[in-house]
C-alpha positions as CSV (number, residue, x, y, z in Angstrom):
1,A,0.1,0.1,0.2
2,D,2.9,2.3,0.5
3,M,4.3,1.8,-2.8
4,V,0.9,2.3,-4.2
5,F,0.7,5.6,-2.3
6,A,4.2,6.6,-3.7
7,L,3.2,5.9,-7.2
8,K,0.2,8.1,-7.0
9,H,2.3,11.2,-6.8
10,R,4.8,9.8,-9.4
11,Y,2.3,9.1,-11.9
12,P,-0.8,11.3,-11.2
13,E,-2.3,10.4,-14.4
14,F,-1.8,8.2,-17.5
15,P,-2.3,8.9,-21.1
16,P,-5.3,8.0,-22.8
17,E,-5.2,4.9,-24.9
18,H,-7.3,6.2,-28.0
19,E,-6.9,9.7,-29.6
20,G,-9.8,12.2,-28.0
21,E,-10.1,10.5,-24.9
22,K,-9.4,11.9,-21.7
23,P,-6.6,10.8,-19.5
24,Q,-7.3,8.4,-16.6
25,T,-5.9,9.5,-13.2
26,F,-4.1,7.1,-11.1
27,T,-7.0,7.0,-8.5
28,R,-9.3,6.0,-11.2
29,V,-7.1,3.0,-12.5
30,L,-6.6,2.0,-8.9
31,L,-10.4,1.8,-8.3
32,N,-10.9,-0.2,-11.5
33,T,-8.2,-2.6,-10.6
34,C,-9.5,-3.3,-7.1
35,Q,-12.9,-3.8,-8.1
36,N,-12.1,-6.1,-10.7
37,E,-9.8,-8.1,-8.8
38,F,-12.5,-8.0,-5.9
39,E,-15.2,-9.2,-8.4
40,S,-13.1,-12.1,-9.4
41,L,-13.0,-13.6,-5.9
42,P,-15.3,-16.8,-5.4
43,T,-18.8,-16.1,-3.8
44,T,-19.0,-19.4,-2.1
45,F,-16.2,-22.1,-0.6
46,E,-18.4,-24.7,-1.3
47,A,-16.9,-27.3,-3.8
48,T,-18.7,-28.0,-6.8
49,E,-20.1,-31.4,-7.8
50,D,-17.7,-31.6,-10.5
51,E,-15.0,-30.4,-8.4
52,K,-15.8,-33.4,-5.8
53,K,-15.5,-36.0,-8.3
54,T,-12.3,-34.9,-9.9
55,E,-10.2,-33.9,-6.7
56,S,-9.6,-35.5,-3.7
57,E,-10.6,-34.4,-0.5
58,Q,-7.0,-33.0,0.6
59,E,-6.9,-30.9,-3.0
60,L,-10.2,-29.5,-2.3
61,F,-9.1,-28.4,1.4
62,L,-5.9,-27.0,0.0
63,E,-7.9,-25.1,-2.9
64,M,-10.4,-23.5,-0.4
65,K,-7.6,-22.6,2.1
66,R,-5.9,-20.8,-0.8
67,M,-9.1,-18.8,-1.9
68,K,-9.7,-18.0,1.3
69,E,-6.5,-16.7,2.1
70,K,-6.7,-14.6,-1.2
71,M,-9.8,-13.3,-0.2
72,L,-8.3,-12.1,3.3
73,A,-5.3,-10.8,1.8
74,N,-7.3,-8.7,-0.8
75,V,-9.5,-7.1,1.7
76,K,-6.7,-6.1,4.1
77,F,-4.9,-4.4,1.0
78,I,-8.2,-2.6,0.3
79,G,-8.3,-1.5,3.9
80,H,-4.7,0.0,3.7
81,L,-5.3,2.0,0.6
82,F,-8.8,3.2,2.2
83,L,-6.2,4.6,5.3
84,R,-4.1,6.2,2.8
85,R,-6.8,8.0,1.1
86,L,-6.6,6.2,-2.2
87,L,-10.1,4.5,-2.0
88,A,-13.3,6.5,-0.9
89,V,-15.7,5.6,1.5
90,K,-18.4,4.6,-0.9
91,F,-16.1,1.5,-2.1
92,I,-15.7,0.1,1.1
93,G,-19.5,0.1,1.4
94,H,-19.6,-1.6,-1.7
95,V,-17.0,-4.2,-0.7
96,V,-19.0,-4.8,3.0
97,H,-22.1,-5.2,1.2
98,D,-20.8,-7.7,-1.7
99,L,-19.4,-9.8,1.4
100,V,-22.5,-9.8,4.2
101,G,-25.2,-8.1,2.5
102,I,-28.6,-9.5,2.7
103,R,-29.3,-12.0,0.0
104,E,-31.4,-15.4,-0.2
105,K,-28.3,-17.2,1.1
106,L,-26.4,-16.3,4.5
107,P,-22.8,-15.4,3.8
108,D,-20.0,-17.9,4.3
109,E,-18.1,-17.7,7.7
110,H,-14.9,-16.5,6.3
111,M,-16.7,-13.7,4.4
112,I,-17.8,-12.4,7.9
113,V,-14.1,-12.9,9.2
114,C,-13.0,-11.0,6.2
115,V,-15.3,-8.0,7.1
116,C,-14.4,-8.1,10.7
117,E,-10.6,-7.8,10.1
118,L,-11.7,-5.2,7.6
119,L,-13.4,-2.9,10.0
120,Q,-11.1,-3.4,12.9
121,A,-8.1,-1.9,10.7
122,I,-10.3,0.9,9.5
123,G,-13.2,1.4,11.6
124,Y,-11.8,4.4,13.6
125,T,-11.2,6.4,10.5
126,L,-14.3,5.7,9.1
127,D,-16.2,6.8,12.3
128,Q,-14.3,10.0,11.8
129,T,-16.7,11.3,8.7
130,P,-20.4,11.6,8.7
131,N,-20.9,9.1,5.7
132,G,-18.3,6.9,7.2
133,K,-19.9,6.7,10.7
134,D,-23.6,6.1,8.9
135,L,-22.0,2.8,7.2
136,M,-20.6,1.6,10.4
137,C,-24.1,1.7,11.8
138,K,-25.2,0.0,9.2
139,F,-22.3,-2.3,9.3
140,Y,-22.9,-3.3,12.7
141,G,-26.7,-3.5,12.3
142,R,-26.0,-6.4,9.9
143,L,-23.2,-8.0,11.7
144,V,-25.4,-8.3,15.0
145,D,-28.3,-9.7,12.5
146,L,-25.8,-12.5,11.6
147,K,-24.4,-13.1,15.0
148,R,-28.2,-13.9,16.0
149,Q,-29.1,-16.2,13.1
150,S,-30.4,-19.7,14.3
151,G,-31.3,-22.4,12.1
152,P,-34.7,-25.0,12.1
153,D,-33.1,-26.7,14.9
154,G,-32.7,-23.6,17.0
155,N,-28.9,-23.6,17.0
156,A,-26.8,-20.9,16.1
157,V,-26.0,-20.8,12.3
158,Y,-22.3,-19.5,12.8
159,S,-19.7,-20.9,15.0
160,K,-18.6,-19.4,18.1
161,H,-15.6,-18.3,16.8
162,V,-17.4,-15.7,14.4
163,Q,-19.8,-14.8,17.0
164,F,-16.7,-13.8,19.5
165,L,-15.2,-12.0,16.3
166,I,-18.4,-10.2,15.8
167,Q,-18.9,-9.3,19.8
168,D,-15.2,-8.3,19.9
169,L,-15.8,-5.7,17.1
170,L,-18.9,-4.5,18.5
171,E,-17.1,-3.8,22.0
172,L,-14.2,-2.1,20.3
173,R,-16.3,0.4,18.8
174,F,-18.1,1.2,21.9
175,K,-14.6,1.7,23.6
176,R,-14.0,4.1,20.8
177,W,-11.4,1.8,19.2
178,E,-9.2,1.6,22.1
179,K,-7.6,-1.9,22.1
180,K,-5.5,-3.0,25.0
181,F,-2.7,-5.7,24.6
182,F,-1.6,-8.3,27.2
183,K,1.7,-9.8,27.1
184,D,2.3,-13.0,28.8
185,Q,4.2,-12.5,32.0
186,A,6.4,-15.3,31.1
187,M,7.3,-13.5,27.9
188,K,8.3,-10.7,29.7
189,V,12.2,-9.6,29.8
190,R,13.5,-8.3,33.4
191,P,15.2,-5.0,33.1
192,T,18.5,-5.6,34.4
193,T,20.7,-3.0,36.1
194,R,24.4,-2.5,36.0
195,R,26.3,-1.6,39.2
196,T,29.2,0.9,38.5
197,T,32.0,1.4,40.9
198,S,34.1,4.5,41.4
199,K,37.4,4.4,42.1
C-alpha cells in the first residue's frame, strides 16, 4: 500500500489509450483494478459436484484454503489503501455489501471474518466522517443480525469463533477503538541494572 501511495504522486495520471479520450487518473485506474480483482473472488467456498468428483478431499481443502487466504489478503489490502486515502468510503461500502449484504443465502463464515478484519483496521477512520459513521452503523446492524441467526433446529448458524469476532468488534467500537494488548508474563524480559563502582 505504501508503494501504491508513492506511485500516485509519481504518476498522477496516464495518457489516454485512444485519441480524443481524456487521460485516466491514477486513482481511477486503481479503483478499477481493485474492483475487478475483488469481483473475481469466489462467492462461495463450497466445492462443486464436478470438483468433488475430480479432486481428492486434500486437494479441495488446499484449494479452498488458498482462496480464503487470497480473499482475506485482498480485503486487508483494500483497507490499507483506504487508510491512505486512495479509496473512497463509498467503495468500502460496496465491498462490505458484497461480502455480507442481505441475500437469499447467508454469507459464508469466512466472508464475515474478512469484514471483521477490515472494520477492525479501518473502523476508527470510518467513524471520523458523517458518511463513514452512517455506514458503520449499517455494518454493525448487519453483523448483529448475522450473529443472532439460528437454524431450524434452534442452534446458531455461525460458529462461536465468528460470534466472538463480531462481539469483539462491537465492543471495540463501544470503547472508541481503544484496544489493549496484554503480554504473557512469562515472555517479559526483566530489566537488568548494571552497578558501577567509582575508584
